[in-house]
N, CA, C and O atoms as a GROMACS GRO file, in nm:
protein
  268
    1MET      N    1   0.068  -0.090   0.004
    1MET     CA    2   0.013  -0.017   0.002
    1MET      C    3   0.120   0.132   0.003
    1MET      O    4   0.228   0.153   0.059
    2ALA      N    5   0.032   0.220  -0.086
    2ALA     CA    6   0.108   0.334  -0.081
    2ALA      C    7   0.116   0.424   0.040
    2ALA      O    8   0.016   0.427   0.112
    3LYS      N    9   0.230   0.505   0.075
    3LYS     CA   10   0.210   0.572   0.204
    3LYS      C   11   0.233   0.722   0.166
    3LYS      O   12   0.303   0.762   0.073
    4VAL      N   13   0.141   0.820   0.281
    4VAL     CA   14   0.095   0.960   0.244
    4VAL      C   15   0.206   1.011   0.364
    4VAL      O   16   0.199   0.950   0.471
    5ASN      N   17   0.299   1.109   0.353
    5ASN     CA   18   0.311   1.202   0.479
    5ASN      C   19   0.222   1.306   0.476
    5ASN      O   20   0.180   1.357   0.372
    6ILE      N   21   0.190   1.340   0.594
    6ILE     CA   22   0.096   1.456   0.617
    6ILE      C   23   0.138   1.516   0.737
    6ILE      O   24   0.173   1.444   0.830
    7ALA      N   25   0.140   1.644   0.748
    7ALA     CA   26   0.179   1.748   0.878
    7ALA      C   27   0.049   1.764   0.954
    7ALA      O   28  -0.056   1.806   0.906
    8LEU      N   29   0.069   1.727   1.072
    8LEU     CA   30  -0.063   1.766   1.189
    8LEU      C   31  -0.012   1.835   1.279
    8LEU      O   32   0.108   1.836   1.307
    9ASP      N   33  -0.107   1.905   1.338
    9ASP     CA   34  -0.081   1.982   1.480
    9ASP      C   35  -0.025   1.890   1.587
    9ASP      O   36  -0.087   1.784   1.596
   10ALA      N   37   0.058   1.902   1.655
   10ALA     CA   38   0.137   1.831   1.747
   10ALA      C   39   0.042   1.795   1.867
   10ALA      O   40   0.040   1.686   1.925
   11GLU      N   41  -0.027   1.890   1.890
   11GLU     CA   42  -0.125   1.870   2.001
   11GLU      C   43  -0.229   1.801   1.959
   11GLU      O   44  -0.306   1.748   2.040
   12LEU      N   45  -0.244   1.793   1.841
   12LEU     CA   46  -0.368   1.703   1.819
   12LEU      C   47  -0.355   1.575   1.805
   12LEU      O   48  -0.443   1.489   1.808
   13VAL      N   49  -0.231   1.563   1.786
   13VAL     CA   50  -0.193   1.424   1.765
   13VAL      C   51  -0.127   1.358   1.889
   13VAL      O   52  -0.106   1.237   1.888
   14VAL      N   53  -0.097   1.429   1.987
   14VAL     CA   54  -0.081   1.370   2.106
   14VAL      C   55  -0.219   1.349   2.202
   14VAL      O   56  -0.231   1.268   2.294
   15GLU      N   57  -0.305   1.430   2.162
   15GLU     CA   58  -0.445   1.404   2.220
   15GLU      C   59  -0.505   1.256   2.162
   15GLU      O   60  -0.562   1.164   2.219
   16VAL      N   61  -0.477   1.271   2.069
   16VAL     CA   62  -0.520   1.129   1.980
   16VAL      C   63  -0.451   1.024   2.071
   16VAL      O   64  -0.521   0.937   2.125
   17MET      N   65  -0.317   1.029   2.090
   17MET     CA   66  -0.243   0.927   2.130
   17MET      C   67  -0.268   0.860   2.291
   17MET      O   68  -0.264   0.743   2.330
   18VAL      N   69  -0.299   0.998   2.368
   18VAL     CA   70  -0.361   0.978   2.513
   18VAL      C   71  -0.505   0.916   2.502
   18VAL      O   72  -0.537   0.818   2.570
   19LEU      N   73  -0.572   0.963   2.434
   19LEU     CA   74  -0.715   0.892   2.432
   19LEU      C   75  -0.731   0.783   2.383
   19LEU      O   76  -0.829   0.717   2.418
   20GLY      N   77  -0.634   0.730   2.281
   20GLY     CA   78  -0.630   0.591   2.253
   20GLY      C   79  -0.536   0.510   2.306
   20GLY      O   80  -0.528   0.391   2.278
   21GLY      N   81  -0.454   0.577   2.392
   21GLY     CA   82  -0.344   0.454   2.435
   21GLY      C   83  -0.242   0.453   2.349
   21GLY      O   84  -0.170   0.361   2.386
   22PHE      N   85  -0.198   0.502   2.260
   22PHE     CA   86  -0.114   0.471   2.165
   22PHE      C   87   0.007   0.550   2.191
   22PHE      O   88   0.008   0.669   2.224
   23GLY      N   89   0.129   0.457   2.169
   23GLY     CA   90   0.263   0.492   2.198
   23GLY      C   91   0.326   0.583   2.086
   23GLY      O   92   0.406   0.674   2.106
   24ASN      N   93   0.274   0.542   1.961
   24ASN     CA   94   0.328   0.577   1.820
   24ASN      C   95   0.257   0.706   1.766
   24ASN      O   96   0.137   0.705   1.792
   25PRO      N   97   0.298   0.814   1.699
   25PRO     CA   98   0.175   0.891   1.667
   25PRO      C   99   0.132   0.833   1.526
   25PRO      O  100   0.016   0.848   1.486
   26GLN      N  101   0.206   0.783   1.470
   26GLN     CA  102   0.157   0.735   1.330
   26GLN      C  103   0.039   0.638   1.350
   26GLN      O  104  -0.066   0.658   1.289
   27ASP      N  105   0.054   0.520   1.446
   27ASP     CA  106  -0.044   0.440   1.478
   27ASP      C  107  -0.160   0.481   1.530
   27ASP      O  108  -0.265   0.417   1.518
   28ALA      N  109  -0.149   0.619   1.608
   28ALA     CA  110  -0.278   0.684   1.661
   28ALA      C  111  -0.356   0.727   1.570
   28ALA      O  112  -0.479   0.713   1.575
   29VAL      N  113  -0.282   0.796   1.456
   29VAL     CA  114  -0.371   0.883   1.344
   29VAL      C  115  -0.417   0.756   1.246
   29VAL      O  116  -0.526   0.762   1.190
   30GLU      N  117  -0.341   0.653   1.229
   30GLU     CA  118  -0.393   0.567   1.137
   30GLU      C  119  -0.516   0.489   1.203
   30GLU      O  120  -0.612   0.471   1.128
   31ALA      N  121  -0.525   0.442   1.330
   31ALA     CA  122  -0.642   0.418   1.404
   31ALA      C  123  -0.738   0.501   1.371
   31ALA      O  124  -0.828   0.455   1.300
   32VAL      N  125  -0.744   0.614   1.404
   32VAL     CA  126  -0.845   0.723   1.394
   32VAL      C  127  -0.928   0.716   1.227
   32VAL      O  128  -1.050   0.716   1.210
   33VAL      N  129  -0.820   0.709   1.119
   33VAL     CA  130  -0.866   0.705   0.997
   33VAL      C  131  -0.932   0.583   0.954
   33VAL      O  132  -1.021   0.574   0.870
   34ARG      N  133  -0.869   0.476   1.032
   34ARG     CA  134  -0.941   0.356   0.991
   34ARG      C  135  -1.071   0.348   1.051
   34ARG      O  136  -1.160   0.296   0.984
   35ASP      N  137  -1.100   0.396   1.179
   35ASP     CA  138  -1.209   0.409   1.256
   35ASP      C  139  -1.299   0.468   1.162
   35ASP      O  140  -1.406   0.411   1.141
   36TYR      N  141  -1.269   0.588   1.094
   36TYR     CA  142  -1.380   0.681   1.054
   36TYR      C  143  -1.412   0.632   0.918
   36TYR      O  144  -1.521   0.655   0.867
   37VAL      N  145  -1.313   0.560   0.854
   37VAL     CA  146  -1.363   0.488   0.730
   37VAL      C  147  -1.474   0.382   0.752
   37VAL      O  148  -1.572   0.374   0.677
   38ALA      N  149  -1.453   0.296   0.864
   38ALA     CA  150  -1.523   0.178   0.905
   38ALA      C  151  -1.653   0.241   0.935
   38ALA      O  152  -1.752   0.197   0.876
   39ARG      N  153  -1.670   0.372   1.046
   39ARG     CA  154  -1.802   0.398   1.044
   39ARG      C  155  -1.896   0.458   0.924
   39ARG      O  156  -2.019   0.465   0.922
   40GLY      N  157  -1.804   0.497   0.825
   40GLY     CA  158  -1.885   0.549   0.708
   40GLY      C  159  -1.937   0.440   0.633
   40GLY      O  160  -2.049   0.446   0.582
   41HIS      N  161  -1.851   0.325   0.621
   41HIS     CA  162  -1.922   0.189   0.556
   41HIS      C  163  -2.050   0.152   0.640
   41HIS      O  164  -2.160   0.132   0.590
   42ARG      N  165  -2.022   0.145   0.770
   42ARG     CA  166  -2.145   0.100   0.840
   42ARG      C  167  -2.270   0.220   0.853
   42ARG      O  168  -2.378   0.190   0.905
   43THR      N  169  -2.250   0.328   0.812
   43THR     CA  170  -2.365   0.395   0.812
   43THR      C  171  -2.411   0.416   0.663
   43THR      O  172  -2.526   0.454   0.643
   44GLU      N  173  -2.319   0.391   0.549
   44GLU     CA  174  -2.376   0.356   0.434
   44GLU      C  175  -2.468   0.216   0.416
   44GLU      O  176  -2.571   0.206   0.350
   45SER      N  177  -2.413   0.128   0.481
   45SER     CA  178  -2.492  -0.018   0.475
   45SER      C  179  -2.663  -0.012   0.549
   45SER      O  180  -2.766  -0.072   0.518
   46ARG      N  181  -2.635   0.092   0.661
   46ARG     CA  182  -2.759   0.110   0.735
   46ARG      C  183  -2.848   0.194   0.647
   46ARG      O  184  -2.970   0.179   0.641
   47ALA      N  185  -2.783   0.281   0.580
   47ALA     CA  186  -2.904   0.397   0.505
   47ALA      C  187  -2.926   0.308   0.388
   47ALA      O  188  -3.044   0.299   0.353
   48THR      N  189  -2.843   0.243   0.321
   48THR     CA  190  -2.911   0.178   0.217
   48THR      C  191  -2.988   0.072   0.239
   48THR      O  192  -3.077   0.061   0.154
   49SER      N  193  -2.989  -0.024   0.334
   49SER     CA  194  -3.097  -0.103   0.380
   49SER      C  195  -3.223  -0.062   0.419
   49SER      O  196  -3.319  -0.138   0.407
   50ARG      N  197  -3.232   0.038   0.461
   50ARG     CA  198  -3.375   0.111   0.494
   50ARG      C  199  -3.429   0.186   0.365
   50ARG      O  200  -3.546   0.177   0.327
   51ASP      N  201  -3.320   0.272   0.293
   51ASP     CA  202  -3.386   0.298   0.182
   51ASP      C  203  -3.395   0.245   0.053
   51ASP      O  204  -3.456   0.314  -0.029
   52GLU      N  205  -3.345   0.130   0.013
   52GLU     CA  206  -3.321   0.074  -0.096
   52GLU      C  207  -3.449   0.015  -0.138
   52GLU      O  208  -3.478   0.012  -0.258
   53PRO      N  209  -3.541  -0.039  -0.034
   53PRO     CA  210  -3.699  -0.079  -0.099
   53PRO      C  211  -3.765   0.051  -0.141
   53PRO      O  212  -3.836   0.050  -0.242
   54HIS      N  213  -3.749   0.151  -0.081
   54HIS     CA  214  -3.848   0.259  -0.110
   54HIS      C  215  -3.788   0.314  -0.244
   54HIS      O  216  -3.870   0.352  -0.328
   55ARG      N  217  -3.658   0.323  -0.273
   55ARG     CA  218  -3.597   0.368  -0.401
   55ARG      C  219  -3.631   0.267  -0.521
   55ARG      O  220  -3.677   0.319  -0.623
   56THR      N  221  -3.613   0.133  -0.521
   56THR     CA  222  -3.654   0.044  -0.611
   56THR      C  223  -3.808  -0.009  -0.596
   56THR      O  224  -3.835  -0.108  -0.664
   57GLY      N  225  -3.897   0.036  -0.527
   57GLY     CA  226  -4.012  -0.015  -0.514
   57GLY      C  227  -4.042  -0.163  -0.470
   57GLY      O  228  -4.128  -0.241  -0.511
   58GLY      N  229  -3.935  -0.179  -0.366
   58GLY     CA  230  -3.941  -0.299  -0.340
   58GLY      C  231  -4.038  -0.335  -0.220
   58GLY      O  232  -4.052  -0.448  -0.174
   59LEU      N  233  -4.101  -0.223  -0.179
   59LEU     CA  234  -4.190  -0.279  -0.066
   59LEU      C  235  -4.341  -0.212  -0.112
   59LEU      O  236  -4.364  -0.095  -0.142
   60LEU      N  237  -4.406  -0.292  -0.107
   60LEU     CA  238  -4.579  -0.264  -0.140
   60LEU      C  239  -4.659  -0.229  -0.009
   60LEU      O  240  -4.655  -0.293   0.097
   61PRO      N  241  -4.743  -0.103  -0.038
   61PRO     CA  242  -4.831  -0.097   0.097
   61PRO      C  243  -4.929  -0.212   0.133
   61PRO      O  244  -4.990  -0.271   0.044
   62PRO      N  245  -4.941  -0.239   0.245
   62PRO     CA  246  -5.038  -0.332   0.274
   62PRO      C  247  -5.195  -0.333   0.196
   62PRO      O  248  -5.262  -0.233   0.168
   63ALA      N  249  -5.222  -0.446   0.176
   63ALA     CA  250  -5.354  -0.415   0.104
   63ALA      C  251  -5.460  -0.398   0.209
   63ALA      O  252  -5.456  -0.445   0.323
   64PRO      N  253  -5.566  -0.317   0.150
   64PRO     CA  254  -5.685  -0.307   0.260
   64PRO      C  255  -5.756  -0.396   0.275
   64PRO      O  256  -5.796  -0.461   0.178
   65GLU      N  257  -5.790  -0.425   0.401
   65GLU     CA  258  -5.883  -0.518   0.453
   65GLU      C  259  -6.043  -0.538   0.364
   65GLU      O  260  -6.112  -0.439   0.338
   66GLN      N  261  -6.074  -0.643   0.335
   66GLN     CA  262  -6.183  -0.658   0.268
   66GLN      C  263  -6.283  -0.701   0.354
   66GLN      O  264  -6.260  -0.782   0.444
   67GLY      N  265  -6.407  -0.646   0.331
   67GLY     CA  266  -6.498  -0.686   0.439
   67GLY      C  267  -6.638  -0.593   0.448
   67GLY      O  268  -6.722  -0.617   0.534
   0.00000   0.00000   0.00000
């Protein structure tokens, strides 16, 4: 996998290290980014599963009772 170098505010990185219990700044930032991406995928899955039937017409309204 390709690597990217990014300059971040040192206080921000130290805060992430303390909150996450990381001893290495790179590990701390990588963990935050991976968590952010995973949350995005989970949110997409939840939103898609709820909206999909309405967008595709997969759900039909209940039929009125005969009587």
